N, C-alpha and C positions, 0 to 999 in steps of 0.2 A: 050737707058736707060734713064728715067727722070732724074732728080737732085733729087736727096735724101738727104734731111736734117736731120741731129742730131736731131732733136726735134721731127722728124716723129717718133721716137722709145721712145721720153720721155727721151733722154739722155741731160744732160747740160753738156757743152762743151765749149771749146773756140772758138768764132765765128771770131775770125781774126787770122790769121797764120795755122800752121798746128797741126792737132789733132790725134791721133790715137786711136781707139777703140780696145783693147785687148780682145778678145772674148776666154775666157778660162773655166778651171773646178775648183775645189779646190783639185783635187786629182791628177792633172796635172802636175808633174814636170819640163817638158819643159816648161809650161805656167808660172810657178813661177821663173825659170832663165830669161826666157824672159823678164818678169815687172822689174825683178832686173837690167838687161840691161838698159831698157829705162829709169829707174828712174835714173841711173847713169850719162845717156847722154840727160838730159832733157834740160838742159840749154845750151851746147856745140851743140846740132842740134836743138834748138829753137823750143820743142814740147810740147804740152801737152798730156796726155794720160789717159785713165779710164779702168781698169778692168772689165769686165761684164761677170758673171758665166753665161754658154749656159743654164743651167738650169732655170735661173731667166731670161731670154729674149730668148726664143726660136725663136720670131718673127724676131728679127734681122737674125739671122742665118737663118732661112728660107727664108726671102724674098731676101737675098745676095746669097742663093743655097749654104750655106756654111756647110760642112758634118764632117769635121775633127778640131782638136783644137791643138795647138792654130792658131788662126786666127786673122790678123792684119788686120783692115780695116781703110782705109786711108781717113783723111778729110782734107779740105781747104777752109778756111773761112766759115765753117760749113756745107759745100757740099760735099759729096761723091765725091774721086777723079774718074773721069770718063776716065780712060785710062789706058793702059798696059805697064809693065816697062820689058822689057828683060836686061838680062845680062849674059855676058858669052853664048850668043847663046840659053841661055832657056830662057822662060817665066816666072818671079818671081811673078809680081804681075798682075792679071786679074781684069780689071774694078775696082780698088782701094783695092784687096783684096788680102792678101797674107796667104797662109797658111804653117805652118811649123815654124821653129825657125831657124834661121841664124846668123853666127858671127858678132861681131860688123862692121867690115869694111862694110860688103853687107848689112848689117841694115842701117849702116850712109850714105851709097850710094844711097839706095833707098830713104830715107828720104831727100837727097839733090837734088833727082831728082823732088820731089812734085812740 
């Protein structure tokens, strides 16, 4: 996969460090809880993040083959994380994308591995 930059999708975000796009929907309860977790840990995990409603940016979901929400899309220095992350024998992040909501410990561990 070629390097995918935030700006290719018209998204402004951190150009340095870790940045997460939370692809969500206004009606998704898990999406809202996940955003609250990320907001609470922004300073501790040294991340930036932005929520994007899937109905407003279907191009991003289509390009990354995202078919469910919430989806977290991990960027480092403005470029999509181009690697997989396994935990407990399970593939959790595939090509920089994680589908589903996880507890604080797992989310923190994933962010530390970026």
